[in-house]
TIBA-997813 format. One record per residue: residue number from 1; x, y, z of N, C-alpha, C in turn. Coordinates in pm, 1 decimal, always signed. Each point is the difference from the previous one (the first is absolute). Example, Ala and Ser with C-alpha at 12.3 -4.5 7.8 and 13.67 -1.06 7.14 Angstrom:
REM residues 2
+-----+----------+----------+----------+----------+----------+----------+----------+----------+----------+
! pos !      npx !      npy !      npz !     capx !     capy !     capz !      cpx !      cpy !      cpz !
+-----+----------+----------+----------+----------+----------+----------+----------+----------+----------+
!   1 !  +1319.0 !   -569.0 !   +780.0 !    -89.0 !   +119.0 !     +0.0 !    +90.0 !   +120.0 !     +0.0 !
!   2 !    -35.0 !   +105.0 !    -72.0 !    +82.0 !   +119.0 !     +6.0 !    -77.0 !   +109.0 !    +73.0 !
+-----+----------+----------+----------+----------+----------+----------+----------+----------+----------+
***
This chain:
REM residues 70
+-----+----------+----------+----------+----------+----------+----------+----------+----------+----------+
! pos !      npx !      npy !      npz !     capx !     capy !     capz !      cpx !      cpy !      cpz !
+-----+----------+----------+----------+----------+----------+----------+----------+----------+----------+
!   1 !    +85.2 !   -116.3 !     +0.0 !    -85.2 !   +116.3 !     +0.0 !    +90.0 !   +122.9 !     +0.0 !
!   2 !    -31.3 !    +93.4 !    -88.1 !    +71.4 !   +127.7 !     -3.9 !    -96.6 !   +108.4 !    +45.7 !
!   3 !    +43.5 !    +81.0 !    +94.8 !    -87.5 !   +100.9 !    +59.1 !    +60.7 !   +138.6 !    -22.2 !
!   4 !    -82.6 !    +91.2 !    -52.7 !    +41.4 !   +138.7 !    -21.4 !    -82.7 !    +92.3 !    +89.6 !
!   5 !    +58.1 !   +109.7 !    +39.2 !    -73.9 !   +103.6 !    +70.9 !    -46.1 !   +101.2 !   -104.9 !
!   6 !   -121.7 !    -17.6 !    -50.0 !    -50.7 !    +85.7 !   -107.4 !    -47.0 !   +135.7 !    +50.1 !
!   7 !     +7.1 !    +23.4 !   +129.6 !    -39.5 !   +131.1 !    +52.4 !    +88.5 !   +110.2 !    -57.4 !
!   8 !   +123.1 !    -33.4 !    -37.1 !    +90.0 !    +97.8 !    -61.5 !    -50.6 !    +47.3 !   -136.2 !
!   9 !    -84.8 !    -78.0 !    -63.9 !    -42.1 !    +29.8 !   -137.1 !   -133.0 !    +74.1 !     -7.3 !
!  10 !    -60.9 !    +26.9 !   +115.0 !   -131.6 !    +63.0 !     +1.2 !     +8.4 !   +149.8 !    -25.4 !
!  11 !    -94.1 !    +50.1 !    -79.5 !     -6.1 !   +142.2 !    -31.6 !    -17.0 !    +82.9 !   +127.1 !
!  12 !    -80.1 !    -46.6 !    +93.7 !    -28.5 !    +76.5 !   +121.4 !   +107.9 !    -10.7 !   +107.1 !
!  13 !   +104.1 !    -75.4 !    -26.0 !   +107.5 !    -13.6 !    +97.0 !    +77.3 !   +131.4 !     +6.8 !
!  14 !    +30.3 !    +45.5 !   +119.9 !    +73.6 !   +125.3 !    +17.0 !   +145.1 !    -11.5 !    -45.9 !
!  15 !    +51.1 !   -120.6 !     -3.4 !   +138.4 !    -20.8 !    -41.3 !    +11.9 !     +6.6 !   -151.7 !
!  16 !   +111.4 !    +44.2 !    -47.4 !    +25.3 !     +5.2 !   -144.2 !    +22.2 !   -141.6 !    -52.5 !
!  17 !    -49.0 !    -30.7 !   -120.7 !    +23.6 !   -132.3 !    -56.6 !   +143.3 !    -17.5 !    -48.5 !
!  18 !    +74.5 !   +109.0 !     -5.1 !   +138.7 !     -7.9 !    -43.9 !    +86.8 !    -41.4 !   +117.3 !
!  19 !   +106.3 !    -67.6 !    -28.7 !    +91.9 !    -34.2 !   +108.1 !    +34.3 !   -146.9 !     +3.2 !
!  20 !    +76.0 !    -35.5 !   +101.3 !    +56.3 !   -133.8 !     +9.0 !   -102.1 !   -108.8 !    +31.1 !
!  21 !    -93.4 !    +26.1 !    +90.2 !    -89.1 !   -107.3 !    +45.1 !    -93.2 !    -47.9 !   -110.4 !
!  22 !    -79.6 !    +87.7 !    -63.0 !    -90.8 !    -49.9 !   -104.2 !    +75.0 !    -61.8 !   -117.7 !
!  23 !   +103.7 !    +66.9 !    -45.6 !    +78.3 !    -53.2 !   -111.2 !    +74.0 !   -126.5 !    +41.0 !
!  24 !    +47.3 !     -2.3 !   +123.1 !    +70.5 !   -117.7 !    +50.6 !    -89.6 !   -122.2 !     +7.0 !
!  25 !   -124.9 !    +21.1 !    +39.0 !    -94.2 !   -112.6 !     +4.7 !    -22.5 !    -58.8 !   -137.9 !
!  26 !    -19.3 !    +87.1 !    -98.7 !    -25.2 !    -50.0 !   -135.4 !   +125.4 !    -65.1 !    -58.8 !
!  27 !   +117.1 !    +52.9 !    +31.4 !   +125.3 !    -63.7 !    -44.0 !    +16.7 !   -136.7 !    +64.9 !
!  28 !    -31.7 !     -6.5 !   +128.8 !     +8.0 !   -127.2 !    +71.5 !    -96.6 !   -101.4 !    -60.1 !
!  29 !   -122.9 !    +42.1 !    -28.2 !    -98.9 !    -89.0 !    -60.5 !    +50.6 !    -52.2 !   -133.8 !
!  30 !    +51.0 !    +88.5 !    -82.4 !    +52.3 !    -40.4 !   -130.4 !   +114.7 !    -99.9 !    +15.4 !
!  31 !    +89.1 !    +25.0 !    +95.6 !   +112.8 !    -92.1 !    +18.9 !    -47.1 !   -137.3 !    +47.3 !
!  32 !   -101.9 !     -4.2 !    +86.8 !    -53.3 !   -128.1 !    +46.2 !    -60.4 !    -79.3 !   -116.0 !
!  33 !    -72.2 !    +69.7 !    -85.5 !    -61.3 !    -66.1 !   -115.4 !   +106.1 !    -46.5 !    -98.9 !
!  34 !   +105.7 !    +79.3 !    -17.3 !   +109.1 !    -39.0 !    -89.5 !    +74.7 !   -122.4 !    +53.8 !
!  35 !    +22.8 !     -3.3 !   +131.2 !    +68.1 !   -115.0 !    +60.1 !    -79.6 !   -129.4 !    -20.4 !
!  36 !   -130.1 !    +10.0 !     +0.4 !    -85.6 !   -117.7 !    -12.6 !    -25.0 !    -39.6 !   -145.4 !
!  37 !    +37.6 !    +86.2 !    -93.2 !    -24.2 !    -27.9 !   -141.9 !    +70.4 !   -129.4 !    -40.6 !
!  38 !    -73.1 !    -84.3 !    -69.7 !    +55.0 !   -127.1 !    -44.6 !     -8.5 !   -109.7 !   +105.1 !
!  39 !    -57.5 !    +28.7 !   +113.7 !    -18.8 !   -100.9 !   +104.1 !   -149.7 !    -27.3 !    +14.4 !
!  40 !    -32.7 !    -92.1 !    +84.9 !   -141.2 !    -33.0 !    +24.5 !    -58.9 !    +84.3 !   +113.2 !
!  41 !    +74.0 !   +102.0 !    +43.2 !    -45.5 !    +84.3 !   +110.8 !   -123.1 !    +79.5 !    -40.5 !
!  42 !    -95.5 !     +4.2 !    +90.3 !   -119.9 !    +80.7 !    -19.5 !    -13.1 !    +95.3 !   +116.4 !
!  43 !    -55.7 !   +116.6 !    -26.6 !    -15.6 !   +101.3 !   +103.8 !   -144.3 !    +43.9 !    +10.7 !
!  44 !    -37.0 !    +38.6 !   +119.4 !   -121.1 !    +77.6 !    +24.4 !    +52.5 !   +137.8 !    +38.5 !
!  45 !    -43.4 !   +103.5 !    -72.9 !    +40.9 !   +136.4 !    +30.2 !   -117.5 !    +67.3 !    +68.6 !
!  46 !    +26.0 !    +57.5 !   +116.3 !   -107.2 !    +62.7 !    +75.8 !    +44.4 !   +136.9 !    +49.5 !
!  47 !    -98.9 !    +86.3 !    +22.4 !    +25.2 !   +135.1 !    +48.0 !   -130.0 !    +59.2 !    +50.0 !
!  48 !     +6.0 !   +118.6 !    +59.8 !   -116.3 !    +63.0 !    +62.8 !   -108.0 !    +37.6 !   -101.4 !
!  49 !    +36.3 !    +82.8 !    -94.8 !    -94.4 !    +52.1 !   -100.1 !    +53.0 !    -42.3 !   -136.7 !
!  50 !    -81.9 !    -70.9 !    -76.9 !    +45.8 !    -52.1 !   -128.2 !     +6.5 !   +109.4 !   -106.5 !
!  51 !    +87.9 !    -20.7 !    -98.4 !    +12.7 !    +95.6 !   -110.5 !   -130.9 !     +2.0 !    -78.6 !
!  52 !    -39.2 !   +115.7 !    -43.3 !   -126.5 !    +12.7 !    -72.0 !   -119.8 !    +23.5 !    +91.1 !
!  53 !    +22.6 !     -1.0 !   +132.3 !   -110.7 !    +24.7 !    +93.1 !    -49.4 !   +143.5 !    -16.1 !
!  54 !   -130.4 !    +14.5 !    +14.3 !    -60.7 !   +132.3 !    -11.8 !    -92.5 !    +22.6 !   +118.0 !
!  55 !    -11.3 !   +125.3 !    +40.3 !    -92.1 !    +39.3 !   +106.1 !    -71.4 !   +125.8 !    -46.5 !
!  56 !   -132.3 !     -6.6 !     -3.4 !    -81.4 !   +112.0 !    -48.5 !    +49.3 !    +47.6 !   -136.8 !
!  57 !    +22.0 !    -93.0 !    -89.8 !    +39.6 !    +24.6 !   -138.5 !   +141.3 !    +55.0 !    -17.1 !
!  58 !    +80.1 !     -0.3 !   +104.4 !   +137.3 !    +49.3 !     -8.1 !    +97.9 !   -114.2 !    +23.1 !
!  59 !   +108.5 !     +0.0 !    -77.8 !   +104.6 !    -99.1 !    +20.9 !    +60.9 !    +19.3 !   +137.5 !
!  60 !    +38.6 !   -109.8 !    +62.4 !    +62.1 !     +8.9 !   +132.3 !   +152.5 !     +0.9 !     -9.1 !
!  61 !    +55.5 !    -67.8 !    -99.2 !   +145.0 !     -3.8 !    -17.1 !    +44.7 !   +116.7 !    -86.8 !
!  62 !   +119.8 !    +49.6 !    +23.8 !    +63.5 !    +99.0 !    -86.0 !    +25.0 !    -67.8 !   -134.9 !
!  63 !    -36.2 !    +65.3 !   -107.2 !     +3.9 !    -64.2 !   -132.2 !   +139.3 !    -50.6 !    -37.8 !
!  64 !   +105.6 !    +72.2 !    +35.8 !   +135.7 !    -46.0 !    -33.9 !    +34.0 !   -130.0 !    +73.4 !
!  65 !    -49.5 !    -14.1 !   +122.9 !    +24.7 !   -122.3 !    +76.0 !    -78.1 !   -117.1 !    -58.9 !
!  66 !   -123.8 !    +27.6 !    -44.3 !    -80.2 !   -104.8 !    -63.9 !    +71.0 !    -48.8 !   -125.2 !
!  67 !    +45.2 !    +92.9 !    -82.1 !    +69.2 !    -36.8 !   -125.2 !   +124.2 !    -81.6 !    +26.9 !
!  68 !    +79.1 !    +42.4 !    +97.8 !   +122.2 !    -73.4 !    +30.9 !    -29.7 !   -139.0 !    +53.9 !
!  69 !   -101.1 !    -12.1 !    +85.3 !    -36.1 !   -130.5 !    +55.3 !    -47.1 !    -93.8 !   -110.3 !
!  70 !    -86.9 !    +48.3 !    -84.4 !    -54.9 !    -85.8 !   -106.5 !   +110.3 !    -36.7 !    -97.3 !
+-----+----------+----------+----------+----------+----------+----------+----------+----------+----------+
***
């Protein structure tokens, strides 16, 4: 199981989406998936708020973070 703290990617978060933690999480996720490539390893990826989530017709994730995750 791979777990991300998606609170960093929320539009309403007071913290900036730029910086080491949000980018570091996505780099870490990519490296984990690359390490498992060509093996029989399977992952469940989980986080607080999923990409593409909307509330009252508004996206919850910052669009650049959604694009990078996808």
